[in-house]
Structure formats: structure tokens, C-alpha cells
RODO-2510 file (C-alpha; in nm, 4 decimals, decimal comma):
residues 170
     n   res          X          Y          Z
     1     x    18,2694    12,2957     7,4791
     2     x    18,3253    12,5577     7,2124
     3     x    18,5609    12,5251     6,9162
     4     x    18,8289    12,7541     7,0626
     5     x    18,8460    12,5484     7,3843
     6     x    18,8611    12,2291     7,1801
     7     x    19,1520    12,3595     6,9717
     8     x    19,3448    12,4639     7,2816
     9     x    19,2956    12,1244     7,4445
    10     x    19,4007    11,9351     7,1309
    11     x    19,7031    12,1587     7,0760
    12     x    19,8294    12,1159     7,4327
    13     x    19,7618    11,7426     7,4186
    14     x    19,9851    11,7093     7,1152
    15     x    20,2566    11,9338     7,2572
    16     x    20,2765    11,7493     7,5887
    17     x    20,2577    11,4069     7,4267
    18     x    20,5480    11,4883     7,1942
    19     x    20,3333    11,4559     6,8808
    20     x    20,3002    11,7085     6,6051
    21     x    19,9654    11,8562     6,5157
    22     x    19,9674    11,7228     6,1601
    23     x    19,6307    11,8227     6,0225
    24     x    19,4843    12,0903     6,2475
    25     x    19,2237    12,1920     5,9859
    26     x    19,0903    11,8369     5,9545
    27     x    19,0510    11,7974     6,3302
    28     x    18,8628    12,1265     6,3554
    29     x    18,6331    12,0395     6,0609
    30     x    18,5521    11,7011     6,2166
    31     x    18,4720    11,8621     6,5498
    32     x    18,2516    12,1210     6,3803
    33     x    18,0686    11,8596     6,1696
    34     x    17,9958    11,6445     6,4739
    35     x    17,8599    11,9460     6,6588
    36     x    17,6682    12,1068     6,3725
    37     x    17,3394    12,0377     6,5506
    38     x    17,4169    12,3308     6,7807
    39     x    17,4033    12,5783     6,4931
    40     x    17,1896    12,8907     6,5168
    41     x    16,8273    12,8789     6,4035
    42     x    16,5878    13,1619     6,3335
    43     x    16,2350    13,2149     6,2058
    44     x    16,1836    13,4506     5,9123
    45     x    15,9485    13,5335     5,6282
    46     x    16,0673    13,4691     5,2731
    47     x    16,0141    13,7976     5,0895
    48     x    16,1266    13,7019     4,7399
    49     x    16,2549    13,3878     4,5677
    50     x    16,5418    13,4604     4,3287
    51     x    16,5682    13,1096     4,1867
    52     x    16,5315    12,7478     4,2934
    53     x    16,7956    12,7598     4,5669
    54     x    16,8228    13,1286     4,6628
    55     x    16,5849    13,3731     4,8294
    56     x    16,5697    13,7092     5,0061
    57     x    16,4356    13,7932     5,3510
    58     x    16,4722    14,1361     5,5101
    59     x    16,7209    14,2472     5,2421
    60     x    16,9497    13,9485     5,3091
    61     x    17,0212    13,6745     5,0546
    62     x    16,9971    13,3114     5,1603
    63     x    17,1339    13,0063     4,9754
    64     x    17,0057    12,6560     5,0468
    65     x    17,2731    12,4130     5,1662
    66     x    17,3353    12,0732     4,9991
    67     x    17,1269    12,1468     4,6904
    68     x    17,1903    12,2891     4,3467
    69     x    16,9054    12,3773     4,1153
    70     x    16,9629    12,4475     3,7467
    71     x    17,0526    12,8121     3,6800
    72     x    16,7819    13,0497     3,5669
    73     x    16,9412    13,3870     3,6464
    74     x    17,3173    13,3405     3,6224
    75     x    17,4884    13,6340     3,4510
    76     x    17,7339    13,4099     3,2639
    77     x    17,4993    13,1253     3,1676
    78     x    17,1957    13,0644     2,9574
    79     x    16,8813    12,9451     3,1300
    80     x    16,9414    12,5765     3,2046
    81     x    16,6857    12,3003     3,1478
    82     x    16,4401    12,2594     3,4369
    83     x    16,5542    12,5836     3,6029
    84     x    16,2225    12,7612     3,5519
    85     x    16,0323    12,4687     3,7028
    86     x    16,2657    12,4651     4,0044
    87     x    16,2288    12,8412     4,0531
    88     x    15,8517    12,8170     4,0260
    89     x    15,8376    12,5323     4,2793
    90     x    16,0484    12,7210     4,5330
    91     x    15,8475    13,0395     4,4772
    92     x    15,5169    12,8552     4,5294
    93     x    15,6460    12,6771     4,8398
    94     x    15,8380    12,9564     5,0135
    95     x    15,7539    13,3070     4,8951
    96     x    15,5558    13,4923     5,1607
    97     x    15,5857    13,1967     5,3980
    98     x    15,7240    13,1875     5,7494
    99     x    16,0063    12,9348     5,7702
   100     x    16,2742    12,8339     6,0149
   101     x    16,6306    12,8579     5,8890
   102     x    16,9154    12,6598     6,0371
   103     x    17,2562    12,8040     5,9588
   104     x    17,5415    12,5837     5,8479
   105     x    17,8783    12,5690     6,0189
   106     x    18,0105    12,7894     5,7435
   107     x    17,7243    13,0351     5,7458
   108     x    17,8151    13,2810     5,4670
   109     x    17,9473    13,2002     5,1179
   110     x    18,1887    13,3998     4,9021
   111     x    17,8941    13,5918     4,7537
   112     x    17,7739    13,7096     5,0955
   113     x    17,4708    13,4794     5,1018
   114     x    17,3669    13,3141     5,4270
   115     x    17,3954    12,9352     5,3971
   116     x    17,0908    12,7631     5,5422
   117     x    16,8755    12,4573     5,5766
   118     x    16,5098    12,5633     5,5493
   119     x    16,2368    12,4040     5,7570
   120     x    15,8757    12,4534     5,6518
   121     x    15,6001    12,2818     5,8501
   122     x    15,8694    12,0740     6,0230
   123     x    15,9932    11,9361     5,6876
   124     x    16,3380    12,0023     5,5457
   125     x    16,2702    12,1986     5,2271
   126     x    16,6232    12,1369     5,0934
   127     x    16,5389    11,7663     5,0980
   128     x    16,2002    11,8219     4,9288
   129     x    16,3684    12,0032     4,6387
   130     x    16,5890    11,7010     4,5735
   131     x    16,3166    11,4446     4,6394
   132     x    16,0900    11,6055     4,3805
   133     x    16,3646    11,6296     4,1179
   134     x    16,4120    12,0080     4,1219
   135     x    16,7718    11,9913     4,2478
   136     x    17,0753    11,7688     4,2690
   137     x    17,2950    11,7247     4,5738
   138     x    17,5814    11,9697     4,6102
   139     x    17,8053    11,8907     4,9059
   140     x    18,0483    12,1569     5,0260
   141     x    18,2046    12,0655     5,3625
   142     x    18,1738    12,1437     5,6435
   143     x    17,7998    12,1967     5,5761
   144     x    17,7015    11,8305     5,5497
   145     x    17,4652    11,7708     5,8420
   146     x    17,1811    11,6199     5,6354
   147     x    17,3908    11,4887     5,3452
   148     x    17,3130    11,1182     5,3818
   149     x    16,9355    11,1596     5,3976
   150     x    16,9307    11,4037     5,1054
   151     x    17,1519    11,1713     4,8957
   152     x    16,8986    10,8928     4,9543
   153     x    16,6200    11,1172     4,8197
   154     x    16,8321    11,2048     4,5166
   155     x    16,8815    10,8367     4,4347
   156     x    16,5056    10,7770     4,4562
   157     x    16,4374    11,0782     4,2302
   158     x    16,6939    10,9474     3,9782
   159     x    16,5502    10,5953     3,9832
   160     x    16,1973    10,7261     3,9339
   161     x    16,3123    10,9845     3,6753
   162     x    16,1492    11,2720     3,8615
   163     x    16,1894    11,6291     3,7472
   164     x    16,5296    11,7106     3,6029
   165     x    16,6171    11,3402     3,6094
   166     x    16,3530    11,2846     3,3400
   167     x    16,5660    11,4822     3,0945
   168     x    16,7774    11,2679     2,8642
   169     x    17,0919    11,4812     2,8974
   170     x    17,0839    11,5138     3,2764
***
């Protein structure tokens, strides 16, 4: 069942039952989140890594979902602590590599970047960034498919003071 069909069914159910559709947006988001595993996937080669959580492939920008690495190339910010290490790690792991990208429910952000989970050698790279202390969790619904497992890795990285969590002001 696609989202449009779901919305029509829910709307008519509420109309005929005499109920009001109170929070249409919430119902749709829940349906999308539960069905996120049907999102589009594609294989591509990473041409260039911009920073720890952003890369280019075939002239398109991609942003990793559920992670936020310190800024190294933000026009309004100084280089943040541990940003160069995060950028280097992502460059070493992804640049020139063939990866599988899995698009989020919301697949493009306000900057025109494609929002993706990246799979390399059947491992979720977004999770590896957090697990190794190069990124913290950044959750922006409805793209939350792997949130719980990535949060677990963040807690382990914090407890073990890996990467950016080894910094005193982090």
C-alpha cells in the first residue's frame, strides 16, 4: 500500500466514523517511518568527500543521515575540534569506493543534498562514524530507521571516550 492510498483510507475512515482527522501529519509520518525499509537503494562510486558527513558522486551531493560530524568547511564557522580527523576518516573509507546508498523517507534536505544511509561491505557506515567517535547522533524525523542502533554505538563511544568524546569540552 502506498502513502496516498493510506491517506485516502484513513481520511474516509474518520469521515464515516464521525471523527475528525486531528493530526494528519503525525499519522502520515508514523506510516512512513514504519515503512521506511521500502526506500530506494542504489549503488554508486564516491567521487569526492567534502567533510565527515557529506560527499559527492556524479555531481550530486549526499549527506549522511543520523550523524553530525564537527564542521571543517562551514562558511560561517571556524574549523571545529575533531573535524579534520572525521573528514580524513570518511575520505579514507569512502573516496573512490563503490557503496550502496539507501535514501531516507525525506530524501533531499533544504540545501539540495540527498539524504542517505551508506552501506560499505554490508556495514552501515553512518553507524561506524559514530561508533569510532567521529560523529554524534543527529536525529531529524522522519529519517530515523537506524536511530536506536546508532544511539547505542554513540553511548559506547562516549563511555570509552573515543574520538571527539575524548575532548574535554565535548
